[in-house]
VOGURO-658672 format. One record per residue (C-alpha): residue in three letters; y, z, x. Coordinates in steps of 0.05 Angstrom, whole numbers, plus 32768, in hexadecimal, padded with zeros to 4 digits. Each point is the difference from the previous one (the first is absolute). Layout:
% residues N
resn  yy  zz  xx
ALA  Y  Z  X
...
//
This chain:
% residues 481
resn  yy  zz  xx
MET  8002  7FFF  7FFD
SER  8047  7FEC  801F
LYS  8029  803E  8010
GLN  803C  8006  7FCE
TYR  8045  7FFC  8027
LYS  8048  8016  7FE7
ALA  8037  7FD6  8016
TYR  804B  800E  7FFC
SER  803F  7FDE  7FFB
VAL  8022  7FF4  8048
THR  803C  7FDC  800F
MET  8011  7FE7  8043
GLY  8051  8000  8011
LYS  801F  7FF1  8044
ALA  7FF1  800E  8048
LYS  802D  8024  8030
CYS  8003  7FCA  802D
ALA  7FE0  7FB1  7FD7
VAL  7FD5  7FDB  802E
ASP  800D  7FB6  7FF5
LEU  7FD5  7FBF  8023
GLY  8012  7FBF  8013
ASP  7FC6  7FCA  7FED
GLY  801A  7FBC  801E
SER  803C  7FDE  801C
GLU  800B  7FC1  802A
ARG  7FDA  8026  8036
GLY  7FBB  8013  7FD3
GLU  7FE7  7FEC  7FC3
TYR  7FEF  802B  7FBF
VAL  7FCA  8029  8007
ASN  7FDB  801B  7FC6
GLN  800A  803B  7FD9
ASP  7FB1  8013  7FFE
TYR  7FFE  7FFA  804B
ILE  803E  802E  8019
LEU  7FE6  8036  7FCD
HIS  7FBC  8007  801D
LYS  8026  8000  8046
LEU  8039  8032  7FF1
GLY  7FD7  8021  7FC0
ARG  803E  8011  7FD0
PRO  8035  7FCF  7FEA
HIS  8047  7FFC  800D
ARG  8035  800B  7FDB
SER  8017  7FB7  8001
ILE  7FE4  7FC1  8026
SER  803F  7FD0  8020
LEU  7FF3  7FB7  7FFC
MET  8031  7FD3  801C
TYR  8014  7FBF  7FE6
CYS  803C  7FCF  7FFF
TYR  8027  7FD3  7FCA
TYR  8024  7FC8  8016
PRO  7FF7  7FCF  7FC7
LEU  803E  7FD8  800C
ASP  7FDD  7FE6  804A
GLU  7FE2  7FBC  8001
GLN  7FBD  8021  8022
TRP  7FFB  802C  7FCA
PRO  7FCC  8022  7FE4
ALA  7FD9  7FF2  8045
ARG  7FF9  803B  802D
ILE  8031  7FE3  8036
SER  7FDD  8008  803E
GLU  7FCA  7FD4  7FEB
ALA  8038  7FD0  7FDA
MET  801A  7FFA  8048
LYS  7FC0  800D  802D
ASP  801A  7FD4  802F
ALA  8047  8016  800E
ASP  8016  8014  803F
VAL  800A  8050  7FEE
SER  800D  8037  8038
PHE  8004  8036  7FD5
GLN  7FE3  801D  7FBD
TRP  803C  7FEF  7FD8
ASP  801D  7FBB  8012
TYR  7FDE  7FDE  7FC4
PRO  8030  7FEF  7FCA
TYR  7FE9  803E  7FD8
ASP  7FDC  803D  800C
ASP  7FB7  7FF3  800F
TYR  7FDE  802D  7FCA
PHE  7FCE  7FE2  7FD0
THR  802B  7FE5  7FC9
TYR  8011  801F  7FBB
LYS  7FD7  7FD4  7FCE
GLY  8024  8020  7FC2
GLY  804E  7FFC  7FEC
LEU  8024  7FC1  7FD6
ASN  7FC0  7FD9  7FE8
GLY  7FD6  8025  8028
ASP  7FB6  8015  7FFC
THR  7FEA  8046  8000
GLU  7FBE  7FFE  8007
ALA  8009  7FE2  8042
GLU  801B  8032  8043
PRO  8018  8036  7FFD
PHE  7FE4  800E  7FBD
ASN  7FBD  8000  8010
TYR  800B  8035  8031
MET  8027  8025  7FDF
ARG  7FD1  8007  7FC7
ASP  7FD1  8018  8036
VAL  802C  8033  8019
ARG  800E  8022  7FBC
ARG  7FB2  7FF9  7FEC
HIS  7FF5  8035  803F
GLY  802C  802D  7FE0
GLN  803C  7FF2  8032
ASP  8045  7FEB  7FEC
VAL  801B  7FB6  8021
THR  8043  7FF6  8031
LEU  8013  7FBD  7FF8
THR  8027  7FE6  8044
LEU  8025  7FCD  7FE6
THR  802C  7FCF  802A
VAL  802D  7FD6  7FD3
ASP  802A  7FCA  8008
PRO  804E  8020  7FF0
ASN  8011  7FB2  7FE1
VAL  7FD2  8004  7FC4
THR  801A  8009  7FC0
ASP  7FF9  8033  7FD6
ASP  7FC5  7FE2  7FD9
HIS  7FCF  8006  8036
LEU  8017  8044  8009
ILE  7FF7  8015  7FAE
ALA  7FB5  7FD4  8009
ILE  7FE9  8032  8037
ALA  801A  8042  7FE4
LYS  7FD5  7FDD  7FBA
ASP  7FC4  7FF8  8032
LEU  8006  804A  8016
ARG  7FFE  801D  7FBE
PRO  7FB1  8003  7FFD
TYR  7FF5  802C  8036
GLY  801C  8045  7FF1
ARG  8024  8021  8032
LEU  8008  7FCE  803A
LEU  8035  8005  8038
LEU  8025  7FC1  800F
ARG  801B  8003  804F
ILE  8038  7FC7  7FFE
ASN  8016  7FD7  803A
HIS  7FDF  8038  802C
GLU  8023  800D  8048
ALA  8039  7FE1  7FE2
THR  8037  8016  8036
GLY  7FD3  7FE1  8032
ASN  8007  7FAD  8012
TRP  7FBC  7FEB  8004
PHE  7FEF  7FEF  7FB7
SER  801A  7FC5  7FE3
PHE  8021  801C  7FC7
THR  8034  8018  8038
LYS  8008  7FBD  8015
ARG  8010  7FDF  7FBD
THR  803C  8031  7FE4
SER  8032  8030  8026
TYR  7FE8  804C  8005
GLN  802A  800E  7FBF
GLY  7FE3  7FC6  7FE3
VAL  7FB2  802F  800B
ALA  801C  8041  7FE8
ASP  801F  7FD7  7FBE
PHE  7FBD  7FDE  7FF7
TYR  7FE2  8044  8000
VAL  8029  801F  7FD2
ARG  7FF4  7FC2  7FD1
PHE  7FB8  7FFD  8003
HIS  7FF5  804A  7FF9
LYS  802A  7FFE  7FB9
ILE  7FD9  7FC6  7FEB
ILE  7FCE  802B  8013
LYS  800F  803E  7FDB
GLU  800F  7FD6  7FBD
TYR  7FBE  7FDC  7FFC
ALA  7FCE  8028  801F
PRO  801B  804D  8006
ASN  7FBA  8018  8010
VAL  800C  7FDE  804B
SER  8023  802D  8031
THR  802C  7FD4  803C
ILE  7FFF  8017  8045
LEU  803C  7FF7  802D
CYS  7FEC  7FED  804B
ILE  8033  7FFA  8033
GLY  800D  8011  8043
GLY  801D  804C  7FF4
ILE  801E  802C  8033
GLU  7FDB  7FE2  8049
ASP  802E  802A  8033
PRO  7FFA  804A  8008
ASN  8054  8004  8007
ALA  800D  7FCD  7FBF
THR  801F  801C  7FC9
GLU  7FF4  7FC6  7FD0
ILE  7FC6  7FD0  7FEC
ILE  7FFA  7FBE  8020
MET  8034  7FD6  7FCA
GLU  800E  8034  7FDB
LYS  803A  7FE3  7FDD
GLU  7FD1  7FC0  7FE9
PHE  7FCB  802B  7FED
SER  801C  803D  7FD9
GLU  7FFB  7FEA  7FBF
ALA  7FBC  7FED  8009
VAL  7FF8  8046  801D
LYS  801B  801D  7FBC
VAL  7FDB  7FD0  7FD2
THR  7FBC  7FFF  8021
ASP  7FC1  8030  7FE5
ILE  7FE4  800C  8045
TRP  801C  7FFA  8046
SER  7FD9  7FE5  803A
VAL  7FFD  7FFB  8044
ASP  7FD6  7FD3  802C
LYS  7FED  802E  8047
TYR  7FCE  7FED  802E
MET  7FFA  8038  8037
ALA  7FEA  7FBF  802E
LEU  800D  7FB1  7FF1
HIS  7FE8  7FC0  8023
TRP  8031  7FC9  7FDA
GLY  7FE5  7FCC  8024
TRP  7FBC  7FFD  7FE3
PRO  7FD7  7FD5  7FFE
TYR  802E  7FD1  8031
ASP  7FFC  8026  8047
VAL  7FD8  8048  8012
ALA  8021  8047  800E
THR  8001  8005  8044
LYS  8030  802F  8037
ASP  8014  7FBE  801F
LEU  8011  7FD7  7FC0
GLU  8045  7FE4  7FFF
PRO  801F  7FFD  7FD1
LYS  7FE6  8047  7FE7
SER  7FE9  7FEE  7FBE
PHE  7FE7  8041  7FED
LYS  8013  804A  7FFD
ARG  7FEC  804C  7FF9
ASP  8021  8040  7FEA
THR  7FE9  8040  7FFD
VAL  7FE7  8023  7FC6
GLU  8038  802F  7FF6
ASN  803B  7FCA  8005
THR  7FDA  7FDC  7FCC
TYR  7FF9  803D  7FCF
ASP  8045  8018  800E
LEU  8019  7FB9  7FF1
THR  7FE1  7FF9  7FC2
LYS  8016  803B  7FEC
LYS  8046  7FFB  8011
SER  8004  7FBB  7FD5
TYR  7FE8  8029  7FC5
ASN  8035  8035  8002
ARG  8033  7FBF  8006
PHE  7FE3  7FDE  7FC7
LYS  800A  8043  7FDC
GLU  8047  8005  8013
ILE  8013  7FC2  7FE5
ASN  7FD9  800A  7FBE
GLY  8036  8036  7FF5
GLY  7FCC  8037  801F
VAL  7FCF  7FF0  7FCA
ARG  7FB5  7FF7  801E
LYS  7FD5  7FC8  7FF2
PRO  7FB3  7FFC  801A
MET  8000  7FE6  8042
VAL  7FC8  7FDB  8026
MET  7FEB  7FD3  803F
SER  7FEE  7FC1  7FE5
GLU  7FDD  7FEF  8046
PHE  7FE5  8031  802F
ASN  7FCE  8003  8040
ALA  8001  7FF5  804D
ASP  7FEE  7FBF  8018
GLY  7FC2  8000  8030
ASP  8020  7FC7  801C
VAL  802B  8033  8023
THR  7FDE  803D  8008
GLY  7FB7  7FE7  8007
ALA  7FD2  8022  7FC6
TYR  7FFE  8046  8014
ASP  804E  8011  7FFF
GLN  800C  7FDD  7FBC
ALA  7FCE  8035  7FE0
VAL  802A  8038  8029
MET  803F  7FEB  7FE0
VAL  7FF1  7FF4  7FC4
LYS  7FD6  8040  8003
GLU  8044  8024  8017
PHE  802E  7FE0  7FC3
CYS  7FD4  801C  7FCF
GLU  7FF4  8046  8021
LYS  805D  7FFA  7FFF
LEU  7FF5  7FF3  7FB5
LYS  7FD0  803D  7FF8
ALA  802D  8031  8022
ASP  804A  7FE7  7FDE
PRO  8012  803C  7FD6
GLU  8030  7FC9  7FDF
ASP  7FE6  7FDC  7FC1
TRP  8023  7FBC  800D
PHE  7FBF  7FCD  8015
SER  7FD6  7FE1  7FBF
ALA  7FD6  7FCD  8020
PHE  7FF1  7FD4  803E
THR  7FD6  7FC5  8003
PHE  7FD1  7FED  8037
TYR  8007  7FB8  801B
GLN  7FCA  7FEB  7FFC
PHE  7FB7  8004  7FEE
ARG  7FE1  7FC0  8027
ASP  802E  7FE0  802A
ARG  7FFE  7FBF  8030
GLY  802D  8029  803A
ARG  7FF3  8044  8004
LEU  8026  8021  7FCC
GLY  7FC2  800B  7FD4
LEU  7FCF  8033  7FFB
GLU  7FD9  7FCB  800C
ILE  8004  7FBB  802A
GLU  7FE5  7FC9  7FDF
ASP  7FC7  7FDD  801F
PRO  8014  7FC2  801A
ASN  7FBB  7FE1  8001
TYR  7FF8  8018  7FB2
PRO  8044  8004  7FDC
ASP  7FD9  8032  7FCB
CYS  7FE4  802F  8029
GLY  8038  8038  8026
ILE  7FF4  8028  803D
GLU  8013  8050  7FF6
GLN  8030  8018  802F
PRO  8007  804D  800B
VAL  803E  8003  7FD8
MET  7FD3  7FF7  7FBE
GLN  7FE3  8047  8012
THR  8040  8019  8013
TYR  8014  7FE3  7FBB
LYS  7FC8  801C  7FDC
GLU  800C  803E  800E
ILE  804A  8000  7FF0
ILE  7FF6  7FE5  7FBE
HIS  7FD1  802C  7FED
ASP  802B  8041  8013
ASP  8011  801F  7FBB
PHE  8045  7FF3  8015
PHE  7FFE  7FB7  7FF0
LYS  7FCE  8004  7FCE
PRO  8017  8003  7FB3
SER  8002  8040  7FD4
MET  7FCE  8012  7FD5
THR  8005  802F  7FC0
ARG  7FCB  8016  7FD5
GLY  800D  8007  7FBF
THR  7FD3  8018  7FBB
GLU  7FBA  7FF4  7FFB
VAL  7FF3  7FBF  7FD7
THR  7FDF  7FE7  7FC6
PHE  7FDF  7FB6  7FF7
PRO  8019  7FCC  7FF8
VAL  803C  800B  802B
LYS  803D  7FC8  800C
LEU  8010  7FFF  8048
ARG  804D  7FDF  8015
TRP  800B  7FDF  8039
GLY  8045  8003  8014
GLY  7FF8  7FEE  804E
ALA  7FEE  8022  8039
GLU  8030  8033  7FFB
ASP  7FF4  8013  7FB9
ALA  7FBA  7FFB  7FE6
GLU  7FDD  8026  7FC7
GLY  7FAE  8007  800C
ILE  7FCC  8033  8000
GLU  7FDB  802B  802F
VAL  7FB7  801A  8001
PRO  7FF2  8041  8027
ILE  7FC2  7FF5  8024
HIS  7FCF  803A  801D
PHE  7FE3  7FEB  8046
GLU  7FC6  802B  801B
LYS  800A  7FDB  8045
ASN  800A  7FC5  8016
PRO  7FE5  7FC6  7FD7
HIS  7FC3  7FD3  800F
PHE  8022  7FD4  7FBA
CYS  803D  7FFC  7FDA
GLU  8008  7FCB  7FD2
VAL  8024  7FE4  7FBD
THR  7FE7  7FDA  7FD1
PHE  8022  7FE5  7FC4
ASP  7FF1  7FD5  7FC3
ASN  8044  7FE4  7FF5
ASP  8028  7FCF  8018
LEU  8042  8029  8017
ASN  8024  7FF4  8047
LEU  8003  8041  8023
MET  8023  8025  803B
MET  7FD6  8041  8015
GLU  8005  8030  802E
ILE  7FD2  8039  8025
ASN  7FF7  8026  803C
GLY  8049  7FDA  8014
LYS  7FE0  7FBE  8004
TRP  8015  7FCD  7FC3
PHE  7FD0  7FCA  7FD6
TYR  8008  7FC8  7FDB
LYS  7FDC  7FE8  7FBE
SER  8008  7FB6  7FEE
PRO  7FEE  7FF2  7FB8
ASN  7FC5  7FE0  8018
ALA  7FE6  803E  8026
LYS  7FD7  802C  7FE1
THR  7FE3  8038  802D
ILE  8033  8010  8045
ASP  7FE3  8027  803A
LEU  802B  803C  8015
MET  7FD2  8017  8036
SER  8036  7FDD  8034
ALA  8027  803B  7FEA
PHE  7FD1  802E  8028
PHE  7FF5  7FD5  8041
GLU  8044  800B  8021
LYS  8002  8044  7FE0
PRO  7FC8  8025  7FEF
LEU  7FF2  803A  7FE0
ASP  7FED  803A  802E
SER  7FFA  8033  7FC6
GLU  8002  8005  7FAF
CYS  8037  7FEE  7FE3
ASP  802A  7FEB  7FCA
LEU  8016  7FB7  7FFB
THR  802D  7FD8  7FD3
LEU  7FED  7FB9  7FE7
ARG  8041  7FE2  7FE5
ILE  800D  7FC0  7FD8
PHE  8038  7FD7  7FF1
ALA  8003  7FBF  7FD5
PRO  8032  7FC9  8023
PRO  8004  7FBF  7FDA
ALA  7FC2  7FD4  8000
THR  8029  7FC0  800A
GLY  802E  801B  8030
MET  8035  7FF5  7FC7
ASN  8021  8026  7FC8
ASP  8006  7FF5  7FB8
THR  804C  7FF9  7FF9
MET  7FF9  7FF7  7FAF
LEU  7FF5  8049  8000
GLU  8038  802C  7FF6
ASP  8007  801F  8042
GLY  7FCC  7FC5  801E
LEU  8036  7FF0  8040
TYR  7FF2  8040  801B
ASN  7FB8  8016  7FE4
SER  7FBA  7FE8  7FF1
TYR  7FC9  8024  7FDB
THR  7FB6  800C  8001
LYS  7FD9  801F  7FD4
ILE  7FBF  801D  801C
ASP  7FCD  8013  7FD5
LYS  7FD1  8032  802A
LEU  7FEC  8012  8046
PRO  7FD9  7FD7  8026
GLU  7FC3  801B  800D
ILE  8002  802C  8043
ARG  7FC9  8005  8030
VAL  7FFA  8036  803D
GLU  7FC5  8014  801F
PHE  7FFB  802A  803B
GLU  7FB6  7FDF  8022
PRO  7FE3  7FBC  800E
VAL  7FD6  7FE9  7FC3
GLU  7FC0  800B  8033
LYS  8001  8028  803E
//
């Protein structure tokens, strides 16, 4: 006879500092969320996808490095438009193509989407309205518009003045708020880049953008080889196409940027994030890369001031040395794990970087679960007593629900087609050394990866009814000895 378990409501909320992850860019292809979940053992708050939109160009919608593969290029951004994968939506676009297929994959796996989108500032409002409408079904999406906007490498900075770039940001933000209020905008600019500076880079031009945006951001690489892949970072390389900073200086400049943003905004705070964060192994080597990432996160944990909301590690798999994995040059679908992978796993499994979990009252079935996003979801949790480390631990469903589950600190995905999920890998790295009580938590992100926007609150929430608990099998001995 199956054991009867009690279930309680549980609310997932914000972490003290959230962790997001870059997945695909000019330096690497998208890696599916099942693989990433297996490697890292937990979902992220958000997955960052990087795309561009230059529909007025003759090469569009081809990826520019493929359309001009024979061009004489000596720098990553020397093409007519940015060498990201192209956003296939927009005016007269296709929302079944990229990046929407990946956005759905991300959300099915219990994560929000951060869409980084570089856009030609000369497009008319009807293009921006079409993009806003594209994004409406994707819940609490984060939109990073024309990032690193005070730099000079992206194509959008060459098509107008910096005041024009800033004005475009404000224009696009207002359209987003009108047509897709579920989307939060991220302003990513240089911030304060000199310890003696009292103003952010191009403060006059970008002050209005600082005030209207939802989230402030800077990109900070503690080390970076920007000449990749056209040269090799060596000690005697001239002209120098790389840099290395200290962890302390990187941290301090980020915090100074936040404080200045707040001053520009009349003393009113907004979330502060680092949308790209890493130390480039091209400069530091593999070992120092891991050391610097850990040191930065230790500074975050030790800081008594509550000022920083999240960072995005750039990125999961990279053709250079900016990834948790390096892409295998012999087989691009295969990644070669770097030392920073284990360091990063330890960081994201630290309570400081994990979402909060709050138990509620006992529930009776059927139960309606609500998914607002990775920082606001209502699920169920089941206390399970373990006599010792198990030999078998699995759950079996007789329905087609789309679920995310966690036990002993490790997360598992159940697709609508899956029936039995083996939870034993939660005990391989963290075996139990004595009798204890653990909790199985279950949440229900949208099975399609999209919200039903016809619901009254469908822009922000999706709902799933669960009729009963799965069959839970826990055994503490082999079937036969």
